[in-house]
N, C-alpha and C positions, 0 to 999 in steps of 0.2 A: 205228113206230121213230122214232129219233131219235139223234142223235149229239153228245157233249159233248167238246170238244178244249179240252185245257190246256195255256194260253199265257201263263200270267202272272210266269214266270220271267224273271229279270233276266240270267242268266249273266254273272253277275261275271267268271269267268277268263275271257271270251272279250274282255273290255275293248274292246268297241265299244260305239258310241253307238246301235246300232240293237239293239231287243228281240231275244231268241236266237231265237225263230222265225219271225223275219223275215230272219235270215241267210240268204244263197243257197247251195243244192247246186247246181250246174250251172246257173247263172244263175237259179233258181227258189228262192223262198222256202221254207222247210222247211216253213211252214203251208200254204204252196199244195199242195206235194206231200200232206200229209196230208188236209186238203179234198178234193181230186181223188180221192185212193183211197178215200174215205168216199161220195162221190158215186156214183164208177162202181160200188161195191158196191151201191146201192140202200138206203143206212142211212138215209135220210129227212133232216129237215131238221136245221141244224147250228147249236151255240152254241157259240161260242169264249170262253172263260173268262180274261179278260186282268187285268194286275195292273201288272208294272213298265212304265211308258212306256208306260200303255194307251191314250194318245191316238193313237202312233203307229200302234198295231196297229188302234183303231178307223178312223183315217182309210185305213190301207191296205184294209182290208175295204171300206168304204164306195165304195174306188175300184175295186176289182177282184174283191169277191166279196159284193156287196151282199145278195144273198139268205141270207147267213149273219148270225145274232144274235149279240149279246153277253152276258154276265154279267161283273161287275168283282168282284176279289177284292182289298178295299183293303189286307189285310195278306196274307204270303205266309206261311201258316199250315198248309201242305202239301197234298197232293194230294185228301186227304178233305175239306178244308174248300173247296178250288176247287170240287171239285164239288158241294157243298152251295150254294155260290152260283147253281147253276145251276139249284136245285130246281123255282122256278116254270116253267122252260122245259120241264123233264122232265114236270111234270104235266100241262102244256098240249099237249104233243106225241107223248109216247109212248102214252099212251091204253091203257093196259094192256098194253102190247107190250114189246119190249124196248130197252135204251139201250145205246150203244156208248160207250165212255170211251176217247179216243185221247191220247197226247200229242204237241204241238205241233212238237216236235223230234225226230220220228222216220219220217225220209221215207222209208223202203225196206220200212216196213207195208203191203202192197199190196191190191189190192182182192180177190184170190184170197183171200189168209188172212182177210180180214174176213168174205167170203161163206162160208167154209167153217167157221169159227168160229160162225158162226150157225145155219148147219145142224144142227151138233153140239147148240150149246145147245138148240134147239127139239126135237130127235130125243129128247136125253138128259131133258129137262124140268128144266134146271140152273136155279138162282137166279143162278149167276154161271158165266161161261165164260172162263176168260182165255185168250190167245193166246201161246203159250209157243214157244220154240225150242231144238233140242238143236246145242249148240255142242261143238266139240274141246276147247276153252278157256273153261270157265264161270265164270273168275273174276272176283268181284267184283259179280257178279248173283244175285240171291234163286233159291234152289234149288226147284223145283216138286217135292214129294212125293206119292207117288200111293200109294192102296191096291189095290196089285198093278201090272203092267208096264203097262196101259192102261186102268185104272180111276179111279174118281173123286180128285179132288184131296183129300188130308188135311191139307196145310198147305203155306205157302210160308215158308221160311226164309232168312233174309239170311245173306251169306257170315261175317260176323262171329258169327252166333249159330248156326252149322252145326256138328255134329260130323264128324271125319274120314269115317264114312261117308256122311252126307249131301253133302259136299263131292265125293264121288266123283260125284255125280249130275249129269248133262250136261243135263238138261232147265230151262230157265230163264224167269222170268217176264219178258215184254217190257211190260210195265206198262200193256197194252190191255185192255179187259174187254168183253164182252157181260152185261148184268145184266137181270133181268126188271125191269121197272117199281116193281110194288110191292115187292120184295125190296130195292132199292135205295134207295127213299124211306124206308122203315122203319127199315134200318139205319145211314142217314147221320147220323142224331142221336147213335147210339150208339157211334160212333168217337170214343175216347179221345185225350189226349195225352200220356199217362203215358210219356213217352220222355226221352232225354237232349236232344232237339232241342225239346220242346214242341210237336210238331207232329202233325196228323190224317192219317194216312195211308191212301190207301185200300185198301192191302193188308191192312191190319186187317179190312175189311168181309168180305173173305173169309173170314178165321179166324171171324169172328162170325156169320157165315151158317153155316158147318159146324157151331158149336157150337150153333146153334139146330135141327139136325138137317135143314138145306137141303142139296142137292147142288151141290157144287162140281167143274166139269170143266176141262178143258185142251186145248186143239188147237194142236199141231205146226203152226208155219208152216214150208212146205217151203224158203223162203228164209230160213237162218238169219240174215242181214243186217238181218232185221226187227226186231231188238232193239236195233239201233246207233243212239246219238245221238250228239250232240256238246256237251262240256263247256270244250273249248277251240280255240284255231284250229288246234292240231295234228290234232285228231280232226276237227274240219269238213274241214280238207284231205283225211283220208282218206276222208270222206264223199264228198267231189267227186271222188276218184280213182275210189272204187268207182263211182260213179255213172256217170262218163265211161266207163271199160271196160264197164259193162252197156250203155250206150247204141250205144257203137261196135261191139260184138259182136252185138246184136240188128241193125243195121243191115247189117253184112257179111254176117250168116246172111241176111238179107233180098235181099241181091243189090246192096248198095252197095259198090263197088271202094275200097277205103281202103289203097292198096299199101303205104304208109308212115305210122302213126299220130302220128309225132313233130308235136307241136303241135296236132294236131287236137283239136277241143271242139265239141261238138255236144249243143246241150240237147234236153232229153226231148220237147218238141213239135214238133221239126223233124221235115218229111216229105219222101220223096224218091217220083220216078217211077222208071222201070225204065233200066239200064242208065248210071248215074251214077259218077262218080269224084270223089272229093274228094282233093286233095293235100295235103302237109305244111303246117303253119302257118295251116290255114283254121278260122276259129271262126264258128259258126252260133249262132243264139240266137233267145229269144221263137217265134212261131208262123210262123216260115220254112217256105215250100213250095218244092220245087225239081222241076221238071218233069222229063221223061224225055230221057235222052240228054245231059246236063248234065255238064259238067267245072267245078271249082269249086278255086281254088287254083293254085299254092301262095300263102299270104299273102293269102286271101280273107277279109273279114269282113262278116257281113251279119246284121242283128236286123231281124226282123220283115217280111223282103220275100216277093216271089211271082216266083219265077224261070221264065221260059217255058220250053219244051222245046227243047234244043239250043243252050241259051246256054253261052260259056265265058268263065270271069270268072277272071283272071289277076291278082294283087294288087289286087283291087278291092273299095271299101269301099262300103256301103250300108245304110239303116235306112228301113223302111216304105216301100219303094217298090217297082215292078213292073217286072221285066227283062222286056224284048221276047223272043218266041222267036227264038233263031238269033243273040241279041247279043253281040258281041262287042268291047266296051270297050276301049279302049287300058289296059296295065298301072297302076296306081295313079290309076285313075279314081275319082273320090268320086261316086257315084250321087246325084241329087236329084230 
């Protein structure tokens, strides 16, 4: 198996100098969230399709994820065209298996959803299995139409093309797919661009396979946030807020005492020992590890630090440092 990640978009509405896929959610680029999920799911080697400001994405990958390969999309001609740019990678690495296609700006599509979709893909013998979500408000998303309540997919209908009955469907397409390798390679050249935008859409591959009598399926993700991406900074703020709440909730359920979450921001790769307390205004990022019985804050900021057992850090700043067990530096200390 192998993975193709689509990260060629410019993100014009972001009005930022970074490519959209490198914009951070909870201090971590969206592309890194996606790469981590694919790896955790065991989805094989990854190829990132780059485009706008491709040099920045390629430089970031060389530094942070050198195992990932890249394919360049010189013109932004749609998702189907982007996957076509990775055809040689797919031929070399899928080897008769399955190909996972992910969007590089969908940070909440987790490993469990990817693994679950692959199991269903193989169990049902599908040519393609899309990862879907069931939303309370599906406005704006392509609806997944099935043959029966849990039957195979018969169509994906975009909002603007849907009938009133189809608009009532709450199952939507996330834009993530498992394809059988040979079916994907066969169908990619058949995707046309006869639409208002003149682009080649990967969703058309699903419809083309269905017309050829191949089976298409859908596997709903348990987390409806799996479909969320960001097209502007307001939506990016929403992703950050959701990620922050999810991380803090998981830490508190795991025993970390956060008596007041005001101003507390903790990255997804931070770890804690037992009996820790985090006070307001504390920001922890990177691969910071906190030992047992520590009290952090108020107002402590750490990035990539290792904190020994029993340390108490009140309004302390540090980056890439080790804090000795039992340390109690004075407030406003900058650790070096």
